[in-house]
ZAMARGU-4260 file (C-alpha; in steps of 0.2 Angstrom, whole numbers, plus 5000, padded with zeros to 4 digits):
<rodrens>
0) 5067/4850/4787 | 5057/4839/4796 | 5060/4846/4816 | 5063/4865/4812 | 5044/4864/4804
5) 5037/4855/4818 | 5044/4867/4830 | 5039/4880/4821 | 5021/4873/4822 | 5025/4868/4839
10) 5028/4886/4841 | 5012/4892/4831 | 5001/4881/4842 | 5006/4888/4859 | 5005/4908/4854
15) 4985/4902/4846 | 4983/4895/4861 | 4986/4910/4871 | 4974/4920/4859 | 4961/4907/4862
20) 4963/4911/4881 | 4963/4929/4880 | 4951/4934/4893 | 4941/4954/4893 | 4944/4966/4907
25) 4934/4978/4911 | 4930/4987/4928 | 4918/5002/4928 | 4914/5015/4941 | 4902/5030/4944
30) 4902/5039/4961 | 4899/5054/4968 | 4906/5060/4984 | 4901/5075/4996 | 4914/5082/5008
35) 4908/5095/5022 | 4926/5102/5029 | 4926/5115/5044 | 4934/5128/5038 | 4933/5127/5023
40) 4920/5138/5011 | 4914/5126/5000 | 4909/5109/5000 | 4917/5100/4986 | 4907/5088/4977
45) 4913/5077/4964 | 4907/5066/4950 | 4919/5057/4942 | 4917/5039/4932 | 4932/5028/4933
50) 4935/5014/4919 | 4949/5001/4919 | 4950/4993/4901 | 4961/4977/4897 | 4966/4960/4893
55) 4975/4944/4901 | 4981/4930/4890 | 4981/4912/4890 | 4998/4906/4894 | 5011/4901/4879
60) 5027/4896/4887 | 5019/4895/4907 | 5019/4916/4904 | 5002/4925/4904 | 5000/4945/4896
65) 4990/4957/4907 | 4989/4973/4900 | 4977/4987/4906 | 4973/5006/4905 | 4963/5015/4918
70) 4954/5033/4916 | 4948/5043/4928 | 4934/5058/4919 | 4929/5071/4930 | 4909/5074/4925
75) 4906/5088/4938 | 4923/5094/4946 | 4920/5107/4962 | 4932/5099/4973 | 4951/5101/4978
80) 4957/5085/4967 | 4978/5089/4972 | 4979/5093/4953 | 4964/5107/4948 | 4971/5120/4960
85) 4952/5124/4969 | 4962/5125/4985 | 4946/5133/4994 | 4937/5115/4992 | 4941/5100/5002
90) 4951/5086/4995 | 4944/5072/4986 | 4958/5062/4979 | 4950/5056/4964 | 4961/5069/4949
95) 4957/5065/4931 | 4969/5054/4924 | 4972/5045/4909 | 4988/5031/4912 | 4992/5013/4909
100) 4987/5005/4926 | 4995/4986/4924 | 5004/4980/4912 | 5015/4962/4919 | 5022/4945/4913
105) 5018/4932/4925 | 5026/4914/4923 | 5022/4898/4932 | 5037/4888/4923 | 5046/4884/4942
110) 5035/4872/4951 | 5026/4879/4965 | 5030/4896/4960 | 5024/4911/4953 | 5037/4926/4944
115) 5027/4944/4942 | 5037/4957/4932 | 5031/4973/4929 | 5016/4984/4934 | 5006/4976/4946
120) 4994/4977/4961 | 5002/4969/4978 | 4990/4965/4990 | 5000/4959/5006 | 4989/4949/5021
125) 4974/4965/5025 | 4983/4980/5017 | 4989/4989/5033 | 5005/4989/5027 | 5007/4986/5007
130) 4987/4986/4996 | 4981/4996/4982 | 4971/5008/4991 | 4957/5002/4980 | 4944/5014/4987
135) 4953/5028/4977 | 4946/5029/4957 | 4964/5027/4951 | 4974/5013/4962 | 4990/5010/4968
140) 5001/5000/4956 | 5016/4994/4958 | 5033/4993/4945 | 5038/4976/4953 | 5047/4959/4952
145) 5038/4949/4964 | 5039/4931/4968 | 5028/4919/4976 | 5034/4902/4981 | 5022/4886/4991
150) 5035/4872/4989 | 5033/4870/5005 | 5016/4863/5011 | 5006/4874/5022 | 5024/4889/5019
155) 5021/4903/5008 | 5034/4916/5005 | 5031/4931/4996 | 5047/4941/4990 | 5044/4959/4979
160) 5058/4973/4973 | 5050/4989/4970 | 5057/5002/4959 | 5043/5014/4959 | 5026/5016/4968
165) 5012/5024/4956 | 5000/5033/4968 | 4984/5037/4967 | 4986/5055/4961 | 4991/5054/4946
170) 5007/5053/4936 | 5002/5073/4933 | 5004/5077/4951 | 5022/5080/4959 | 5018/5065/4973
175) 5009/5053/4960 | 5027/5043/4960 | 5038/5039/4972 | 5056/5032/4964 | 5067/5021/4975
180) 5072/5003/4981 | 5060/4995/4992 | 5061/4977/4997 | 5042/4967/5002 | 5047/4950/5011
185) 5032/4943/5019 | 5031/4923/5026 | 5017/4914/5031 | 5014/4898/5038 | 4997/4887/5040
190) 4994/4883/5057 | 4978/4872/5064 | 4971/4889/5072 | 4977/4900/5060 | 4990/4909/5048
195) 5007/4916/5057 | 5015/4928/5047 | 5033/4937/5047 | 5036/4953/5038 | 5051/4966/5032
200) 5048/4979/5021 | 5062/4990/5018 | 5055/5005/5008 | 5066/5016/5002 | 5061/5032/4993
205) 5073/5045/4984 | 5073/5061/4987 | 5064/5072/4977 | 5062/5092/4976 | 5046/5089/4968
210) 5039/5078/4983 | 5050/5083/4999 | 5039/5071/5012 | 5043/5056/5001 | 5062/5053/5007
215) 5053/5057/5027 | 5043/5038/5027 | 5056/5029/5020 | 5060/5016/5034 | 5063/5001/5039
220) 5048/4989/5046 | 5050/4969/5054 | 5032/4962/5062 | 5021/4947/5065 | 5004/4945/5062
225) 4992/4929/5070 | 4977/4926/5061 | 4962/4915/5062 | 4945/4908/5065 | 4936/4895/5074
230) 4919/4889/5064 | 4903/4882/5072 | 4886/4875/5062 | 4881/4893/5063 | 4894/4904/5071
235) 4913/4912/5067 | 4924/4917/5078 | 4939/4926/5071 | 4953/4934/5077 | 4968/4944/5074
240) 4986/4951/5082 | 4998/4961/5075 | 5013/4971/5079 | 5028/4978/5072 | 5042/4990/5075
245) 5050/5004/5064 | 5063/5013/5061 | 5072/5026/5047 | 5081/5019/5034 | 5092/5025/5018
250) 5094/5044/5015 | 5078/5049/5029 | 5087/5064/5038 | 5073/5061/5054 | 5079/5046/5067
255) 5065/5037/5077 | 5061/5019/5084 | 5043/5017/5083 | 5032/5003/5087 | 5014/4998/5082
260) 4999/4984/5089 | 4984/4980/5083 | 4970/4967/5090 | 4955/4962/5083 | 4939/4952/5089
265) 4924/4945/5078 | 4910/4935/5079 | 4895/4932/5067 | 4877/4924/5068 | 4868/4919/5054
270) 4870/4934/5044 | 4874/4947/5059 | 4890/4951/5062 | 4903/4962/5076 | 4918/4966/5081
275) 4929/4975/5095 | 4946/4980/5089 | 4960/4994/5097 | 4974/4999/5084 | 4991/5009/5091
280) 5002/5019/5082 | 5017/5026/5092 | 5027/5043/5089 | 5039/5052/5096 | 5035/5070/5094
285) 5041/5071/5077 | 5036/5058/5068 | 5023/5046/5068 | 5022/5028/5065 | 5022/5028/5043
290) 5013/5015/5034 | 5015/5023/5015 | 5011/5007/5003 | 4993/5002/5011 | 4976/5005/5008
295) 4975/5019/5022 | 4956/5020/5019 | 4951/5003/5026 | 4959/5008/5044 | 4954/5022/5058
300) 4940/5028/5050 | 4933/5032/5029 | 4933/5050/5033 | 4953/5047/5031 | 4956/5060/5045
305) 4973/5052/5048 | 4979/5045/5031 | 4996/5053/5038 | 5000/5047/5058 | 4999/5062/5067
310) 5018/5066/5076 | 5011/5061/5093 | 5006/5043/5086 | 4985/5039/5085 | 4977/5027/5095
315) 4960/5020/5090 | 4946/5011/5097 | 4932/5002/5088 | 4919/4994/5085 | 4906/4986/5073
320) 4893/4979/5069 | 4885/4973/5052 | 4870/4963/5044 | 4871/4952/5024 | 4857/4943/5017
325) 4850/4936/5002 | 4837/4951/4998 | 4824/4949/4983 | 4832/4948/4967 | 4850/4955/4973
330) 4862/4941/4976 | 4868/4949/4992 | 4861/4965/5006 | 4874/4969/5019 | 4873/4986/5031
335) 4889/4988/5042 | 4892/5001/5055 | 4907/5007/5065 | 4910/5018/5077 | 4927/5024/5083
340) 4937/5033/5097 | 4953/5043/5095 | 4966/5048/5107 | 4986/5052/5105 | 4995/5038/5108
345) 5012/5049/5116 | 5003/5062/5130 | 4984/5064/5133 | 4977/5073/5120 | 4959/5066/5113
350) 4959/5068/5095 | 4939/5064/5091 | 4928/5053/5087 | 4920/5044/5070 | 4904/5036/5065
355) 4903/5025/5049 | 4889/5019/5039 | 4888/5007/5024 | 4872/5001/5014 | 4879/4989/4999
360) 4868/4977/4987 | 4875/4967/4976 | 4868/4959/4957 | 4879/4949/4947 | 4892/4958/4940
365) 4885/4975/4948 | 4886/4983/4964 | 4878/4998/4970 | 4884/5008/4989 | 4879/5022/5000
370) 4892/5025/5013 | 4894/5039/5026 | 4908/5047/5039 | 4906/5060/5050 | 4922/5063/5059
375) 4918/5073/5076 | 4934/5086/5083 | 4941/5086/5099 | 4958/5096/5098 | 4965/5088/5083
380) 4960/5094/5064 | 4942/5101/5060 | 4925/5091/5060 | 4922/5084/5042 | 4906/5073/5036
385) 4907/5064/5017 | 4895/5054/5009 | 4895/5044/4994 | 4885/5033/4982 | 4892/5022/4968
390) 4889/5011/4953 | 4901/4998/4951 | 4903/4985/4936 | 4916/4974/4934 | 4918/4959/4922
</rodrens>
């Protein structure tokens, strides 16, 4: 009886260590968003509270468990949440929502390898192709198996199979769940001057009468990305180049062959930052280059006018300037201004321009921000101005 008793004691110790290493997860964000959009008669005013509550265990048998719920509560609801039927108001895609945000097992039994199974976040590179859309109150998560291997020095192999995308619109929306068979492959190698990444994203969304647009985004995208930076005593220069090719995939009835290109150069000196960039997404007159799994709010302006690439594509030329410093009791105070100029990639249509402004402060676990976006339409969509005030606490 000695061996079984010893084994039971060992298992008890392992389970005990998992509970001893238990970490609470808490992330709360209160935000007010105001939107003025022509020609809608009403302005949107959305006051919402988002809370994520959960836990992550310590390791037992090289495995941890993470569970987290997400709750989005509208306090003021004069806006089109995409599910409340208020169509005379501009869209603020933060519908009331209560759901399981993440539930995942993470195992590290294989040397230099992490395997994650379940509902999880997946953020790849700068999130231009795959991200969690963290700006929205209800984040995007993935029902997935993900394997990350770093057994070869400087090489990272990251492969995910995704069966369902849980989108920002919530479980009550027909657009809230996209099911299918998606493979995400991202392989990167660290070189002396930066990181070189090769990626292949095979996105297959199942045809769904409730969400007919989903299948039109089924695509195969293959590309390369290189990014790095050079640091001096008080200066830092960063650079990035990315290119990709995209074609239809699976049951997509459309036929397209589109390309993507982005180049960016930025520099900082004693807390002052500046940058220049250009991003080009091709279009063929019917379909524009698509990135349906991206954190789209990070790209092409905070007014979110180009969440769907126009049929004639888009060229976005942008410039930014910013400042970051420690101020008084604050851990950090920062300000950013960004200017965008938009035009069609195919043809000569001018879409318009946009100015984005951000003031942000951080103190311990608290973050506060005031943000503004103003899209001035030329020959595409309509003038739109948005501003936000938010306060966030993360444990």
